[in-house]
C-alpha positions as CSV (number, residue, x, y, z in Angstrom):
1,M,73.7,148.0,131.2
2,S,73.8,144.8,133.2
3,L,71.2,142.2,132.7
4,I,72.3,140.4,135.9
5,K,74.2,142.0,138.8
6,L,75.4,140.3,142.0
7,E,76.6,142.4,144.9
8,K,78.3,140.6,147.8
9,V,76.1,137.5,147.3
10,T,76.6,134.9,150.0
11,K,74.8,131.6,150.4
12,V,74.9,129.6,153.6
13,Y,73.3,126.2,154.1
14,R,72.8,124.5,157.4
15,T,73.6,120.8,157.9
16,G,72.0,120.2,161.3
17,E,73.6,122.9,163.4
18,V,76.6,123.3,161.2
19,P,76.6,126.2,158.7
20,V,78.1,125.5,155.3
21,T,79.1,128.5,153.2
22,A,78.5,127.6,149.5
23,L,79.1,131.1,148.1
24,K,81.2,133.9,149.6
25,E,80.5,137.6,148.7
26,I,80.2,137.1,144.9
27,N,80.4,140.3,142.9
28,L,79.8,140.2,139.1
29,E,77.8,141.6,136.2
30,I,76.5,139.9,133.1
31,G,75.2,141.8,130.2
32,T,72.7,141.1,127.5
33,R,73.6,138.8,124.6
34,A,76.4,137.1,126.7
35,F,77.7,133.6,126.5
36,V,79.2,132.9,129.9
37,S,80.5,129.8,131.6
38,F,81.3,129.1,135.3
39,I,84.0,126.6,135.8
40,G,85.7,125.1,138.8
41,P,86.0,121.8,140.7
42,S,82.9,119.9,142.1
43,G,81.7,121.6,145.2
44,S,83.0,125.1,144.2
45,G,79.5,126.6,144.2
46,K,78.7,126.6,140.4
47,T,75.3,124.9,140.7
48,T,74.4,127.0,143.8
49,L,75.1,130.2,141.8
50,L,73.0,129.0,138.9
51,N,70.2,128.2,141.2
52,L,70.3,131.8,142.6
53,M,70.4,133.4,139.2
54,G,67.6,131.1,138.2
55,V,65.4,132.4,141.1
56,L,65.2,128.8,142.4
57,D,66.8,129.9,145.7
58,K,67.7,133.1,147.5
59,P,71.0,134.5,148.8
60,T,71.5,134.5,152.5
61,D,73.1,137.9,152.1
62,G,73.7,140.4,149.3
63,K,71.8,141.7,146.4
64,L,70.9,139.9,143.2
65,L,69.3,142.0,140.4
66,I,68.0,140.6,137.1
67,N,66.5,143.1,134.7
68,D,66.7,145.6,137.6
69,V,64.4,143.3,139.7
70,N,65.8,142.5,143.1
71,I,64.9,138.8,143.2
72,V,65.6,138.6,146.9
73,L,62.4,140.6,147.5
74,L,60.1,138.4,145.4
75,D,57.6,136.1,147.2
76,R,57.1,132.5,145.9
77,A,54.3,133.4,143.4
78,E,56.3,136.4,142.1
79,A,59.4,134.3,141.7
80,A,57.5,131.7,139.8
81,E,56.1,134.3,137.4
82,F,59.5,135.9,136.9
83,R,61.1,132.5,136.1
84,A,58.3,131.7,133.6
85,N,58.6,134.9,131.7
86,T,62.3,135.6,131.8
87,L,64.3,132.4,132.2
88,G,64.9,129.0,130.5
89,F,66.6,126.0,132.1
90,V,68.6,123.0,131.0
91,F,69.1,120.6,133.8
92,Q,71.7,117.9,133.9
93,N,69.1,115.3,134.9
94,F,66.7,116.5,132.1
95,N,63.5,117.0,134.3
96,L,61.3,115.9,131.5
97,I,57.7,115.0,132.3
98,P,57.3,111.2,131.9
99,V,53.6,111.2,130.9
100,L,54.1,113.7,128.1
101,T,55.5,113.0,124.7
102,V,58.7,114.7,123.3
103,Y,56.5,117.2,121.5
104,E,54.3,117.8,124.6
105,N,57.4,118.3,126.8
106,V,58.6,121.1,124.5
107,E,55.2,122.6,124.2
108,Y,54.5,122.6,128.0
109,P,56.2,126.0,128.9
110,L,54.4,127.7,126.1
111,L,51.1,126.5,127.4
112,L,52.0,127.6,130.9
113,V,53.3,131.1,130.5
114,K,53.1,132.4,126.9
115,R,50.0,133.4,125.1
116,V,51.2,131.8,121.8
117,P,48.6,130.8,119.2
118,A,48.4,127.1,118.4
119,R,49.9,127.5,114.9
120,E,52.9,129.5,116.2
121,R,53.4,127.0,119.0
122,R,53.6,124.2,116.5
123,E,56.0,126.1,114.2
124,R,58.3,126.9,117.1
125,I,58.3,123.3,118.4
126,F,58.9,121.7,115.0
127,T,61.7,124.1,114.2
128,L,63.6,123.4,117.5
129,L,63.0,119.6,117.3
130,E,64.3,119.7,113.8
131,K,67.4,121.6,114.9
132,V,68.2,119.2,117.7
133,G,67.6,116.2,115.6
134,M,64.5,115.0,117.4
135,I,61.6,115.6,115.0
136,D,61.4,111.9,114.2
137,Q,61.0,111.1,117.9
138,K,58.3,113.7,118.6
139,D,55.6,111.2,119.6
140,K,57.7,109.1,121.9
141,Y,57.8,109.3,125.7
142,P,60.9,110.0,127.8
143,N,61.3,106.4,128.8
144,Q,61.5,105.4,125.1
145,I,64.5,107.6,124.2
146,S,68.2,107.6,125.3
147,G,69.8,110.0,127.7
148,G,71.4,112.0,124.9
149,Q,68.0,112.3,123.2
150,K,66.4,113.5,126.5
151,Q,69.0,116.2,126.8
152,R,68.3,117.4,123.3
153,V,64.6,117.6,124.2
154,A,65.5,119.5,127.4
155,V,67.5,122.0,125.3
156,A,64.6,122.5,122.9
157,R,62.2,123.0,125.8
158,A,64.5,125.7,127.4
159,L,64.6,127.6,124.1
160,V,61.0,127.4,122.9
161,T,59.8,130.5,125.0
162,N,62.6,132.7,123.6
163,P,63.7,133.5,127.1
164,Q,66.0,136.5,128.0
165,V,68.4,134.2,129.9
166,V,69.0,130.4,129.6
167,L,70.8,128.8,132.5
168,A,72.3,125.4,131.8
169,D,73.9,122.9,134.2
170,E,76.2,120.6,132.1
171,P,73.9,120.9,129.0
172,T,76.2,118.8,126.7
173,A,77.1,116.1,129.3
174,N,75.0,113.4,127.6
175,L,75.5,114.4,124.0
176,D,77.8,113.0,121.4
177,H,80.4,115.3,119.9
178,A,78.5,116.2,116.7
179,T,75.2,116.8,118.6
180,A,76.9,118.9,121.2
181,F,78.2,121.3,118.7
182,K,74.9,121.4,116.9
183,V,73.2,122.4,120.2
184,I,75.9,125.0,120.8
185,A,75.3,126.4,117.3
186,I,71.6,126.7,118.1
187,M,72.4,128.7,121.2
188,H,74.7,131.0,119.4
189,E,72.0,131.6,116.8
190,M,69.6,132.7,119.5
191,Q,72.2,134.8,121.1
192,R,72.8,136.6,117.8
193,D,69.2,136.9,116.6
194,L,67.2,137.2,119.8
195,G,69.8,138.7,122.2
196,T,69.5,135.7,124.5
197,T,72.1,135.5,127.3
198,F,73.4,132.0,128.0
199,I,75.0,131.0,131.4
200,F,76.6,127.6,131.9
201,S,78.0,125.6,134.7
202,T,80.2,123.0,133.0
203,H,83.4,120.9,132.8
204,D,82.9,120.3,129.1
205,P,85.7,121.8,127.0
206,K,83.4,122.3,124.1
207,I,81.3,124.7,126.1
208,V,84.3,126.3,127.8
209,G,85.9,126.8,124.3
210,E,82.8,128.7,123.1
211,A,82.3,130.9,126.1
212,E,83.0,134.6,125.7
213,I,83.6,135.1,129.5
214,L,84.9,132.4,131.9
215,Y,84.4,132.8,135.6
216,T,86.3,130.5,137.9
217,L,84.9,129.5,141.3
218,E,86.9,127.8,144.1
219,D,85.5,127.0,147.5
220,G,82.5,129.3,146.9
221,A,84.6,132.3,145.9
222,L,85.0,133.9,142.5
223,V,88.8,133.8,141.9
224,N,89.1,134.7,138.2
225,Q,87.3,136.3,135.3
226,E,88.7,135.7,131.8
227,I,87.4,137.4,128.6
228,T,88.0,134.8,125.9
229,K,86.0,136.2,123.0
230,R,84.3,139.4,122.0
231,N,81.1,139.8,120.0
């Protein structure tokens, strides 16, 4: 059974009066417990595709199903609730909340969408901060830590709700080699133990080398699918 299914998904933007086709009739299926990477040159449509699967935008044409829910039909409130309960995000530019500490940034999604008791919240947050090597920075604010440290916090925040799907745009771009592999190991652990599906847009060979399926995009079209590993 497919967790995510795209049927002839097309996305067209308008720059003034000029239509720009970012994605062209994309057909693909992604199952549960998958570790998938989209690769391709800048401007190939990778980020646009992640935004659609993250229910941050809607296709111009086609059908996009996640957990058998046609996200094209969701209104704004329904889309927000769906994201909160199903998806986790790791953004290239971190998107941390500047007035919250490292601990509070990781806690924030749990307070918003999950009815998690305070003790369990604390245990989850401490466990993830420990795993990404940020437990000693838990009381600092985003402007007091480095770019690489911010990315580690962003990864912990994405994983803390135990989402079904994590969408990550260049999640290791600001990490050193050792930390990047530590983060990838955490993701594989969640994939194995919780059945989480991870979907990446990346140029990083570390991520590409760990992906089980590689999709190649060029000029908004899906031009290749390569199965590199099997569970």
